[in-house]
C-alpha positions in Angstrom: 9.7 34.2 5.6 10.5 31.4 8.0 12.4 33.7 10.3 9.5 36.1 10.3 7.1 33.3 11.2 9.2 32.3 14.1 9.6 35.8 15.3 5.8 36.3 15.1 5.3 33.1 17.0 7.7 34.3 19.7 5.7 37.6 20.0 2.4 35.7 20.4 4.0 33.4 23.0 5.2 36.4 25.0 1.8 38.0 24.8 0.2 34.9 26.1 2.7 34.5 28.9 2.2 38.2 29.9 -1.6 37.7 29.9 -1.2 34.5 32.0 1.1 36.3 34.5 -1.4 39.2 34.7 -4.2 36.8 35.4 -2.2 35.1 38.1 -1.5 38.4 39.7 -5.1 39.6 39.6 -6.8 36.3 40.8 -4.0 35.0 42.9 -1.7 31.9 42.5 -4.3 29.8 44.4 -6.7 30.1 41.6 -4.3 30.6 38.6 -0.8 29.5 38.9 1.9 31.7 37.4 4.0 30.8 34.3 7.2 30.8 36.4 5.7 28.5 39.0 4.4 26.1 36.3 7.8 26.0 34.5 9.7 25.5 37.7 7.4 22.6 38.8 7.6 21.2 35.3 11.4 20.8 35.5 11.3 19.5 39.1 8.7 16.9 38.1 10.8 16.0 35.1 14.0 15.6 37.1 12.5 13.4 39.8 10.9 11.1 37.2 7.3 11.8 38.2 6.4 13.5 34.9 8.3 10.9 32.8 6.4 8.1 34.5 2.9 9.6 34.1 3.7 11.1 30.7 5.0 7.8 29.3 1.8 6.1 30.4 -0.3 8.6 28.5 2.0 8.3 25.4 1.6 4.5 25.4 -2.1 4.8 25.5 -2.2 7.4 22.7 0.4 5.6 20.5 -1.3 2.2 20.8 -4.7 3.6 20.3 -3.5 5.6 17.2 -2.0 2.4 15.7 -5.0 0.2 16.4 -7.5 2.8 15.2 -5.4 4.4 12.5 -4.2 1.4 10.5 -7.7 0.0 9.7 -8.8 3.5 9.0 -6.1 3.9 6.3 -6.6 0.4 4.8 -10.4 0.4 4.6 -10.8 3.2 2.0 -8.2 1.4 -0.2 -10.0 -1.9 0.1 -13.3 -0.3 -0.7 -11.9 1.9 -3.5 -13.6 -0.2 -6.2 -16.7 -0.9 -4.2 -18.7 2.4 -4.3 -21.9 0.7 -3.4 -20.5 -0.7 -0.2 -19.0 2.7 0.6 -22.5 4.3 0.1 -24.1 1.7 2.3 -21.6 2.2 5.1 -21.5 6.0 4.8 -24.4 6.9 7.1 -23.1 4.5 9.8 -19.6 6.0 9.5 -21.0 9.5 9.8 -23.0 8.5 12.8 -19.9 7.0 14.4 -17.9 10.1 13.6 -20.5 12.4 15.0 -21.1 10.4 18.2 -19.4 11.8 21.3 -16.7 9.3 21.9 -16.0 10.5 25.4 -19.5 9.6 26.4 -18.5 6.0 25.7 -15.7 6.1 28.2 -17.7 4.6 31.0 -18.7 1.8 28.7 -15.2 1.1 27.6 -14.2 0.9 31.3 -17.0 -1.5 31.9 -16.0 -3.7 28.9 -12.2 -3.5 29.2 -11.7 -2.7 32.8 -10.0 0.2 34.6 -6.6 -0.6 33.2 -4.8 0.7 30.1 -7.0 -1.3 27.7 -10.0 0.9 28.1 -8.0 4.0 27.4 -6.5 2.5 24.3 -10.0 1.5 23.1 -11.2 5.0 23.5 -8.3 6.5 21.7 -8.7 4.0 18.9 -12.4 4.9 18.5 -11.5 8.6 18.3 -8.7 8.2 15.8 -10.4 5.7 13.5 -13.2 7.9 12.2 -11.0 11.0 11.7 -8.3 9.1 9.7 -10.9 7.1 7.8 -12.7 10.1 6.4 -9.5 12.0 5.7 -8.1 8.9 3.8 -11.4 8.4 2.0 -11.3 12.0 0.8 -7.7 11.6 -0.5 -8.7 8.4 -2.4 -11.7 10.1 -3.9 -9.8 13.1 -5.0 -7.4 11.1 -7.1 -7.4 12.0 -10.8 -9.0 9.1 -12.5 -7.1 9.8 -15.7 -3.9 8.7 -14.0 -5.5 5.4 -13.1 -6.8 4.9 -16.6 -3.4 5.7 -18.2 -1.8 3.1 -15.9 -4.4 0.5 -16.8 -3.9 1.2 -20.5 -0.2 0.4 -20.3 -1.0 -2.8 -18.5 -0.7 -2.0 -14.8 -2.4 -4.4 -12.4 -4.8 -3.4 -9.7 -2.1 -3.9 -7.1 0.4 -1.8 -9.0 -2.2 1.0 -9.5 -2.9 1.0 -5.8 0.8 1.0 -4.8 2.2 3.5 -7.3 -0.7 5.8 -8.0 -3.5 5.7 -5.4 -1.4 5.4 -2.3 1.1 8.2 -3.1 -1.8 10.4 -4.1 -3.6 9.8 -0.9 -0.6 10.2 1.4 -1.1 13.9 2.1 -4.7 13.3 3.1 -3.7 10.4 5.3 -1.2 12.5 7.2 -3.5 15.4 7.4 -6.0 13.1 9.1 -3.3 12.0 11.6 -2.4 15.6 12.3 -6.0 16.3 13.2 -6.3 13.0 15.2 -3.2 13.4 17.3 -4.6 16.1 19.6 -7.8 14.2 20.0 -5.8 11.0 20.8 -3.8 12.7 23.6 -7.0 14.5 24.8 -9.0 11.3 24.8 -6.3 9.5 26.8 -6.1 12.3 29.4 -9.9 12.4 29.8 -10.1 8.7 30.1 -7.5 8.9 32.9 -9.5 11.6 34.6 -12.4 9.2 34.8 -10.6 6.1 36.1 -6.8 5.8 36.5 -4.0 5.9 39.0 -1.4 6.9 36.4 -1.0 9.3 33.5 -1.3 13.0 32.9 -5.1 12.9 33.5 -4.4 11.4 36.9 -2.0 14.4 37.6 -4.8 16.8 36.6 -7.3 15.0 38.8 -5.1 14.9 41.9 -4.0 18.5 41.4 -7.6 19.7 41.2 -8.6 17.6 44.2 -5.7 19.2 46.2 -6.4 22.7 44.8 -2.9 22.6 43.3 -3.4 24.6 40.1 0.4 24.4 39.4 0.2 20.7 39.0 -2.8 21.0 36.7 -0.9 23.4 34.5 2.2 21.2 34.5 0.1 18.2 33.2 -1.5 20.4 30.6 1.9 21.7 29.5 3.2 18.2 29.2 0.2 17.1 27.2 0.7 20.0 24.8 4.4 19.2 24.3 3.6 15.6 23.6 1.1 16.7 20.9 3.8 18.8 19.3 6.2 15.9 19.4 3.7 13.6 17.8 2.9 16.0 15.1 6.6 16.5 14.4 7.0 12.8 14.0 4.0 12.7 11.6 5.5 15.5 9.5 8.8 13.7 9.4 7.2 10.5 8.3 5.3 12.4 5.6 8.4 14.0 4.3 10.1 10.6 4.1 7.3 9.0 2.2 7.0 12.0 -0.2 10.7 12.5 -0.7 10.2 11.8 -4.4 7.9 14.9 -4.7 9.5 18.1 -6.0 10.1 20.6 -3.2 7.8 23.2 -4.8 4.9 20.8 -4.8 5.5 19.9 -1.2 5.3 23.5 -0.2 2.1 24.0 -2.1 0.5 21.0 -0.3 1.9 22.1 3.1 0.4 25.6 2.7 -2.8 24.1 1.5 -3.2 21.9 4.6 
């Protein structure tokens, strides 16, 4: 089954590359760079250090913002687990924050934190927080209350219940939230760089567009996509480590469900 999935993915990739190449041939490389030109420039930029310098700046923004926004988003549902009234009070405000277009706040973040890396990190943190919060909250709410009651019957403290029952049960939901948040984190960092920055993948996109260099734009987009895949692979690795106690069959069921 796994080999079949990889084969089908390869087929889809070839179809996309063929469509991309056909579009470049029809519209011209000036408007739509070819796959070969993009890949060639990608490795040239990688070898001369330009892509590493700009990509590492974007990675720093996304990673710092994900930690600053993600850690409180994970902890808050556990802190409020026994406070349903407070959760109900905060719910409309959290929904409003989740639904608000975060990118519209980018100029405000630049005004508040300056044009440096701090404003980009703040934007990423705001994007990540609400996604991870609601995902973690759903995982905490979905926990079977009978397990908690059985632990309390045998004398488990609130701390032990949270550590050994609630947290392991919510881990899949937490990491599902981070999987969703990662592309938004990278995208938020790139768009913030488009607005105001002299470094990062967003800066490469901006300069490429200003110089009518579509190849550079596609190189930056390709680098961002690869970074997203790398981040998600790290999230999957961390999840497998934390859930190494779980039977393999159960892990497959959860993976397929997500």
